[in-house]
N, C-alpha and C positions, 0 to 999 in steps of 0.2 A: 185754890187751883196751886197747890204746891209743884207740880209737873210742869205745869207751862209756864209757872213763875220761874222756876228752875232754868227751863231752856231760855227764858229771857234774859236772866242774869247770867249764864256762859254766854250769852251774846254778846251783852254790854262788856264783859271783861274781856273776849276778842276784839271789840271795838277799840278796847282802851288801850290795848297792847299794840293796835295800830298806831292809835291817835297821839299816843304818848308817846311814840317812837322810841319801844321797847327796841333791845338790841336786835339784830337781824338775825341771829343764832336762836334767840327766844322765837321770834315770829316763823322761823322756816321748821320749827318742831310741829307747827299746826295746819301746815299748808300740804296738799296732797302729793306734791313733788317737794323733795328736801332741794335747798338751793342757797347759793351763797352770791356774793356781790364781788366780782373781779374786774376792777377797771372801771367801774362805772356800768359792769353788763352783769345782768343775771347770767349766772351758770347753774344750771340743773342737774341736780346729782342722784342716783338711783338710791333708793328707801326700800331695798328688800327687807322685807320680815317685819317694815313696822307699820302696822295693821291697822294702827289708831289714826293714821292719816287716812283711810276710808271715809272716816266720819267727820274729824274736827274742823275741815273748811268751812263746816256749815256756821260755824260760830265765829269767825272771821270777818268783820265787817269795814269797810273802807270808807268811811265817810257817814256824815250826821243823819242825811236823809236815808242812807242805807240801812242803816240802825233802826232808825223811826219807823220807815217803812215795814220793815221786817217785824220788829217787835210790834207793832200794832196789828198786823195779822196774825204771829203767831198766838197772841193774846185772844183775839176775837175767836180764831178757828180753833186753837189748841184746847181754850177753856169749854168751848163747845163741846168737843170731842172727849175730854177730859170729865166733864160733869154728866154725861150720857153713858160714856163706855167705859169710864176710869183711866187714872192715871197711868197705868201698866200698859194698856194697850196705846196709848198716846206714845209712850217713851219707846216703845215697839216700832208702832210706824214711822216717828221719826229717825230711830236709827236704820231701819231698811229703807226707809226713801230718801234718807239724806245719803247713804252709802249709794243708794242706787242713781241718785241723781249726781253725785259727785264723780262716779265713774261714767255715767253717760259724756259729761263735760271733757272728763279727761281722753275719754278716746273720740271725740269727735273734734277738741280743739288742741289735743297733744299737751306737753309740758307747761304751762302757764301759772300765773298767779291769780287764783280765783278763789272765791270765799262768798258766804252769807247763807243765810236761812230761806232766801225766796224760793229755791228748790223745795225745799219741804212744805213753805206755805203754798205751794201748787199743788203738793202732794194732797196736803190737808184738804185744800178747798175740793180738788177731785174727789177725794174720799166722801166729804161731806155731800157733793152734789151725786154722786151713785148711789150712794150708801141710802138718802132719803128718796130716789127715785125708785128704788129695788124695795123699799122698807118704809113708807109714807109714817107721818105720823110719831116718830121714834126721837124728836127734838133737834134733827140735825139739819133742819131747812136753815138754807144759807139765800138772802133775798137777791133776786132773777136779777137785779141789777148789779150787783155785785160781782157775781157770777159773767154776766156779761163784759161787765169792765175789764176784769183780770183776763177773760180770754182774748179783748180786743186788743190789750196792751201784750201781752204775750205774743199775738200774729204781730201785731206794728214792730214790735222791738226784733222779730226775726226778718222782717221785710227792709226795715230803715236801718242801714248801716251807722248806728247809735256812735260808732269811734268820730264822726265827724264833727260830733258835739262834744267831743271830749271824753267819752268814758265807754267803756266796753260793758257788754250786758252776758251774762253765762246762759245762753240761750237754751243750749242743750240741755243744762241743769232742770231750767225751769220744764222743759218740755218733755224729761225725764222723771221728772217727780210726780207733774200732771199726770201721767200714762202710769205710774205706778201707785198712785194714790187711788186714780178710779178702778183699778186692778185689784186691789186691796180690800176695795170696799164689797166686792161681789161677793164672795164668797161669805164673807160675814154677815151682809146685809141679808143674803137668804137663808143662813143660817138661823140667824135671829126670826125672819118671819117663820121658820118651820117651829123654831121652840115655841115659840109664841102662838102657834095654831093659826097663822097666817096661810099656810098650805093644808089644802086639805088633800 
């Protein structure tokens, strides 16, 4: 599964950039909002025309659990989609939903340091979930327990202020990714059913 593996490699590279404390000027190249640190404070800068920033935050990860969790689900869900529908479609889905989930987080929370593949993971989950409901038997079934767990986790993180536990979660990116993944599955699943004779 080269596309899925490539996504994980990029995520690990983004994690190492943060974990190994690369220069701030390097890390700031990949954040949604450009920034610098002045007198110990984050100062966000305009980043007009730097369109790569719409996507690159998905590869930044800020801790071992963060990268482990996202890599696991990227592998499980990404490989499932790549195997059944191809690596090109997976990368297109990741690009569109990654940009969309990053934009959702930015417009909800404003300039901030956020990152991670979890918005994309929720997009892949939503895609598999809806695709399998509309076009069952095509090999994109995800165990119901996993879907329930991920949705419960999403709701809990939105209801419980996780900052009290010393970490923050990009809830808007998660929800935005889930909705985008669900929406992306609808036309493709219906088209697939029609092509394969599922509709009379």
